[in-house]
C-alpha positions in Angstrom: 117.8 122.0 71.6 116.1 121.8 75.1 116.1 118.4 76.9 113.6 118.1 79.9 114.1 115.6 82.3 110.7 114.2 82.9 109.6 113.8 86.8 105.7 114.2 86.6 102.8 114.1 84.3 103.4 116.1 80.9 101.3 116.5 77.8 100.8 113.7 75.7 102.2 113.4 72.1 98.9 114.0 70.5 97.7 116.6 72.8 101.3 118.6 72.6 101.2 118.2 68.8 97.5 119.3 68.5 98.0 122.1 70.6 101.0 123.5 68.5 99.4 123.0 65.4 96.2 124.8 66.6 98.3 127.8 68.0 100.3 128.3 64.8 99.8 131.1 62.3 102.4 130.3 59.8 101.7 129.1 56.4 103.4 125.9 57.3 104.4 124.3 60.5 106.2 121.0 61.8 106.1 119.9 65.3 108.9 117.3 66.3 108.8 115.5 69.7 110.9 112.9 71.1 110.8 111.2 74.6 113.5 109.2 75.5 113.8 106.5 78.1 117.3 105.3 78.8 119.1 102.8 81.2 122.7 102.4 81.8 125.1 100.0 83.8 128.8 100.8 84.7 131.6 98.5 86.1 135.0 99.1 87.2 137.9 97.2 88.8 135.8 94.2 88.0 133.0 95.3 90.2 129.7 96.8 89.4 129.4 100.4 90.2 126.4 102.2 89.0 123.1 101.9 87.3 120.4 104.4 86.4 117.2 105.1 84.4 116.3 108.6 83.0 113.4 109.8 81.0 113.8 112.8 78.9 111.8 115.0 76.4 112.8 117.1 73.4 110.5 119.2 71.4 110.9 121.4 68.4 108.5 123.5 66.3 109.3 124.6 62.6 107.5 127.7 61.4 107.3 128.4 57.5 106.2 131.8 56.4 105.9 132.1 52.6 106.7 135.9 52.5 109.7 135.5 55.1 110.9 139.0 55.8 109.1 140.7 52.9 106.3 140.3 50.6 108.4 139.3 47.7 110.8 137.2 49.6 110.8 133.3 49.2 110.0 131.1 51.9 111.5 131.7 55.7 111.9 129.2 58.6 112.2 129.4 62.3 113.2 126.8 64.5 112.7 127.1 68.2 112.7 124.2 70.8 111.4 124.0 74.3 110.4 121.4 77.0 106.8 120.9 75.9 105.7 120.8 79.8 102.3 122.5 79.2 100.1 124.3 76.8 101.2 127.9 77.7 105.0 126.8 77.2 104.1 124.9 73.6 102.2 128.1 72.5 105.2 130.3 73.4 107.3 128.2 71.5 105.1 128.4 68.6 105.0 132.2 68.6 108.6 132.2 69.2 109.5 130.3 66.2 107.4 132.3 63.9 109.1 135.5 65.1 112.4 133.8 64.3 111.0 133.1 60.7 110.0 136.7 60.4 113.9 137.7 61.3 115.5 135.2 59.2 115.9 135.7 55.1 114.7 133.2 52.7 115.6 129.8 52.9 118.0 128.0 50.2 116.6 124.9 50.8 113.1 125.9 50.7 110.3 123.2 49.1 106.8 122.5 49.7 106.2 120.5 53.3 105.7 116.8 52.9 102.2 115.3 53.0 101.6 111.7 53.5 99.9 109.1 56.0 98.8 109.5 59.6 100.0 106.6 61.5 97.4 104.3 63.3 99.5 104.3 66.4 100.4 108.2 66.5 98.8 108.9 69.9 100.3 105.8 71.5 102.4 106.9 74.5 106.3 106.5 74.4 108.0 103.1 74.8 110.0 102.7 77.7 113.0 100.5 78.6 113.8 99.1 82.1 117.1 97.9 83.9 116.1 94.1 83.4 117.1 94.4 79.6 120.6 93.9 81.4 119.6 90.6 83.0 121.7 88.3 81.1 124.6 90.8 80.9 125.0 90.9 84.6 125.3 87.6 84.9 128.0 87.2 82.4 129.6 89.7 83.9 129.2 88.4 87.5 130.9 85.1 86.3 133.7 87.1 84.6 133.9 89.1 88.0 134.5 85.9 90.0 137.2 84.5 87.6 139.3 87.6 88.3 138.5 87.4 91.9 139.8 83.8 92.0 143.3 84.9 90.8 142.8 84.1 87.0 145.8 85.3 85.0 146.1 86.1 81.5 147.9 83.5 79.5 151.3 85.0 78.3 151.1 88.3 80.3 153.9 89.3 82.5 152.3 89.7 85.9 149.1 89.5 87.4 145.3 89.1 85.8 143.1 91.5 84.5 140.5 94.1 85.6 137.6 94.8 83.7 136.0 98.1 82.9 132.9 98.9 80.9 129.6 100.5 80.2 126.3 99.3 78.7 123.5 101.6 78.0 120.0 100.8 76.2 117.8 103.8 74.8 114.2 103.8 73.3 113.6 107.1 71.6 109.8 107.7 70.5 109.5 110.3 67.9 106.3 112.0 66.6 106.2 114.4 63.6 103.3 116.2 62.8 102.4 118.7 60.0 100.0 121.2 58.9 99.8 119.2 55.8 98.3 116.3 57.8 101.3 114.1 58.1 101.2 112.4 61.4 104.5 109.8 61.8 105.5 108.0 64.9 108.6 105.9 65.3 110.7 104.1 68.0 114.3 103.9 67.7 116.2 101.3 70.0 119.6 101.7 70.6 121.9 99.6 72.8 125.9 99.4 73.0 128.1 97.8 75.4 131.9 98.6 75.8 134.5 96.5 77.7 137.9 97.5 78.5 140.4 95.2 80.1 143.4 96.1 81.9 146.6 94.0 83.3 146.8 94.7 87.0 150.7 95.0 87.3 150.8 98.6 85.8 147.3 99.2 84.1 149.2 100.5 81.1 148.2 97.7 78.9 144.4 97.5 77.7 142.1 96.1 75.3 138.9 97.1 74.3 136.0 95.3 72.4 132.4 96.7 71.8 129.0 95.7 70.1 125.6 97.4 69.1 122.5 95.7 69.8 118.8 96.8 69.5 117.7 94.9 72.6 120.5 92.8 74.2 119.2 89.6 73.3 122.0 89.0 70.9 124.9 90.1 72.9 127.3 87.5 73.7 129.5 89.3 76.4 131.3 86.1 77.5 132.6 86.2 73.7 133.6 90.0 74.2 135.4 89.1 77.4 137.2 86.2 75.8 138.5 88.4 72.9 139.4 91.0 75.3 141.7 88.6 77.4 143.1 87.3 74.2 144.4 90.8 73.1 145.7 91.3 76.8 147.7 88.1 76.5 149.5 89.2 73.4 150.9 92.3 75.6 153.1 90.0 77.4 155.7 90.7 74.9 156.3 94.4 74.2 158.1 95.7 71.3 159.0 99.4 69.9 158.5 100.1 66.1 159.2 103.5 64.3 156.7 105.3 62.2 156.3 104.1 58.6 154.1 102.4 56.1 153.1 98.9 57.6 150.9 96.1 56.0 147.9 96.5 58.4 144.9 94.6 59.1 141.9 96.9 60.3 139.2 95.3 62.1 135.4 96.1 61.6 135.4 98.3 64.4 138.4 100.7 62.9 136.6 100.3 59.4 133.1 101.7 60.9 134.9 104.8 62.1 136.7 105.3 58.9 133.6 104.6 56.6 131.6 107.0 58.6 133.9 109.9 57.8 133.8 108.9 54.3 129.9 108.9 53.8 129.4 112.1 56.1 131.6 113.8 53.5 129.4 112.8 50.4 127.2 115.8 50.5 125.9 116.9 46.8 126.5 120.7 47.3 130.1 120.8 48.5 130.9 118.4 45.7 129.2 120.7 43.0 131.1 123.6 44.3 134.5 122.0 44.5 134.7 121.8 48.5 135.0 118.2 48.9 136.7 114.9 48.1 133.8 114.2 45.7 134.3 117.3 43.5 135.1 116.5 39.9 138.5 115.7 39.4 140.6 118.9 38.5 138.2 121.2 40.3 135.8 121.4 37.3 132.8 123.3 38.2 129.3 121.8 38.8 130.9 118.2 38.8 131.0 115.4 40.8 132.8 112.0 41.1 129.5 109.9 40.7 130.3 107.1 38.2 133.9 107.2 39.2 135.5 103.5 40.0 137.5 103.5 43.2 138.4 100.0 43.3 138.1 96.6 41.4 136.9 95.0 44.7 133.1 94.4 44.5 132.6 96.8 47.5 129.3 98.4 48.3 128.7 101.0 51.0 125.1 101.1 51.7 122.4 102.2 54.0 118.7 100.7 54.4 116.1 101.6 56.9 115.1 98.1 56.9 118.2 96.5 57.2 117.8 93.5 59.9 119.4 94.2 63.3 120.1 97.8 62.1 116.5 99.2 61.8 116.1 103.0 61.7 113.0 105.3 60.8 111.6 104.9 57.5 111.0 108.7 57.2 113.2 111.6 57.5 113.6 113.3 61.1 115.3 116.4 61.5 115.1 119.9 63.6 118.0 121.2 61.5 119.4 122.3 57.8 122.5 121.6 56.2 124.0 120.7 53.0 122.6 117.2 53.1 119.4 117.5 54.9 116.5 120.1 55.1 113.8 120.6 57.6 111.2 121.1 54.7 111.9 117.2 53.9 110.6 116.2 57.3 108.5 113.1 56.8 110.0 112.2 53.3 110.5 108.5 53.1 113.8 106.9 53.5 115.1 104.2 51.4 118.0 102.0 50.7 120.9 103.9 49.0 124.2 102.4 47.5 126.6 105.3 48.2 129.4 103.2 46.6 128.3 100.2 44.1 130.5 97.5 43.1 133.6 99.9 43.7 132.1 103.0 42.0 130.7 106.1 43.7 127.0 105.9 43.1 125.3 108.6 45.2 125.6 111.5 47.1 123.0 113.1 49.7 120.9 116.0 48.6 117.9 117.7 50.3 114.9 118.4 47.5 115.9 121.7 47.0 119.3 121.1 46.3 118.4 118.0 44.0 116.6 120.3 42.0 119.0 122.9 41.7 122.0 120.9 41.0 120.6 118.0 38.8 121.2 115.4 41.7 118.7 113.1 43.2 116.9 113.6 46.4 119.0 111.5 48.8 118.8 111.8 52.5 121.9 111.1 54.7 122.2 107.5 56.2 121.1 106.4 59.7 123.1 103.1 59.3 125.7 101.8 57.2 126.9 98.6 55.7 130.0 97.8 53.7 129.8 94.4 51.8 131.3 92.7 48.8 134.4 91.0 50.5 135.2 87.3 51.1 134.1 84.8 53.7 137.4 85.7 55.7 137.5 86.5 59.4 139.8 89.0 60.7 141.8 85.9 62.3 141.9 84.4 58.9 143.3 88.0 57.3 146.3 87.7 60.2 146.9 84.0 59.2 147.6 85.1 55.8 149.7 87.9 56.9 153.6 87.2 56.7 154.4 90.5 58.6 152.1 93.4 59.5 150.1 95.2 62.3 146.9 94.4 63.7 144.9 97.5 65.0 141.9 97.1 67.3 140.5 100.6 67.5 140.9 104.3 66.6 140.8 107.3 68.4 140.7 111.2 68.3 139.9 111.2 64.3 140.2 114.6 62.7 139.7 116.0 59.2 142.7 117.6 58.1 141.8 118.3 54.5 138.3 118.1 53.3 139.3 118.2 49.5 141.3 114.9 50.0 139.3 113.8 53.0 143.0 113.3 54.5 142.2 112.3 58.2 144.6 112.0 61.1 144.1 109.9 64.5 145.7 107.7 66.9 145.5 104.0 67.5 144.7 103.0 71.0 143.9 100.0 73.3 146.4 97.5 71.4 148.3 97.5 68.3 150.0 94.1 67.8 152.7 92.8 65.4 152.1 89.7 63.2 154.8 87.5 62.0 154.2 84.5 60.1 150.4 84.5 60.4 150.6 85.0 64.2 150.4 87.7 66.7 153.6 87.7 68.5 153.5 91.0 70.3 152.2 94.3 71.4 153.8 97.5 69.8 153.6 101.1 70.6 150.6 103.2 69.6 150.9 105.7 66.4 149.5 108.5 65.1 148.2 107.7 61.5 147.3 110.1 58.2 145.1 108.4 55.9 142.1 109.1 53.6 139.3 106.5 53.6 139.1 107.2 49.8 142.5 106.1 49.3 142.3 103.2 51.8 139.4 101.8 49.6 141.6 102.4 46.6 144.3 100.4 48.2 142.7 97.7 49.8 144.3 94.3 48.8 141.8 92.1 50.8 138.4 92.5 52.2 136.8 90.0 54.7 133.3 89.0 55.8 130.9 91.9 57.1 129.6 91.8 60.6 127.8 94.2 63.0 130.6 96.5 64.0 130.7 99.3 66.8 133.3 102.2 66.1 134.9 103.1 68.9 135.5 107.1 67.8 131.9 107.7 66.6 129.7 105.6 68.6 128.1 108.2 70.4 126.5 109.9 67.2 126.4 106.8 65.1 126.5 103.4 66.3 124.3 101.2 63.9 127.2 99.9 61.3 128.3 96.4 59.8 131.6 96.1 58.4 134.5 93.7 57.2 137.9 93.7 58.3 140.2 95.2 55.6 143.9 94.6 54.6 145.8 97.7 53.6 149.4 97.1 52.0 150.8 100.3 53.4 148.7 102.2 56.2 150.5 105.3 57.1 151.6 105.3 60.9 153.1 108.9 60.4 154.3 109.3 63.7 154.8 107.3 67.1 152.5 108.2 70.0 152.9 108.1 73.6 149.3 107.6 74.1 148.6 104.3 76.1 
């Protein structure tokens, strides 16, 4: 998709969508427009480095031709993106999308375009963020930098104090969806993240990470994140070497977030029906799925909900591309709460409307936020306190799928793996490569704590709105020692 850096006057949303729909000669047309306002802040070596403010635009036209490449063919689609700078360019994108539809074959995911409401604020200009959103954050950072400059040392760390590195960003994405059916929707999606990395100054090889998601930075307690990073750095004063093997392991919410995202992204209906995923019926039976199968006796529910407090997402579907779980024909369809797992049982898979009708499933768009609930009220520290001997991870990195049929993943630990003995963290150990399936982790989990807002380290750039608990795994598979720091 083309992205325009906005530097001057451009077409307004109502003007752009009206121009595109008026130019369309297709049997159906959808226009998607997103204007993004973003600010960011960076710091390194316990010093502010850069900040910036950008405004960008993305614009796509989806044309539907009922005859496709021939009069007897089913509906075909063409999707072309542009910058949406002026009317001539908008009309050119519309014409190009119609030509793309003529050149494509019938769409497997074809369905009638959605009809629905026209939002009262559809013609409202894009929302804008500003650098002032970081005002309190910068005050907390300045205080932390002052502590470092004053010679503060990490208790228990061999050598000097710490250096702080990090990045914060806040983004407001205003999306307009207009269709030839009369549908007119507008949504402003806020996204904010802050990441903090601390390093011991003597060799810079010992590090710790913490991060958080926020909609507006009013609820970010950076001082608490800094305190947690410093605590983890203090644990690195004692360095230990452990071999590969299976260890009782406490996964904090950030690590759980990355693993549960890989799980839910594999919950597509069509691959399951075709035997291509971990949610195909046991034994490879054709046209069957694992919906209804109990994975654990723990009352765990993995859900998504556009109205979730603090994690709100668009109440209607927005997509410029089709796939196994989503279709451009479904643009504008209402989003609802979905329990992907309910009380430990597989409860739903993702289906576009066409696939749901074909395969006997229920139309279910993929999630835009994700929550795992059903655990106890225990915190990560309380799980650690009940551990006789085991490992505490902090975050995962470089996660890759090894086998889609079993959902086997491999990845690395990063920025701190700690040994627990007698309910206390006693030192930092080497990093590992792990091999695990999040499906098997759900089955084997022996204790689950309280759910809290969490930012996955690996997948935050693609999916940042999650709430997860810490989880105890009795035998987490550290398959080999990693030299990564």
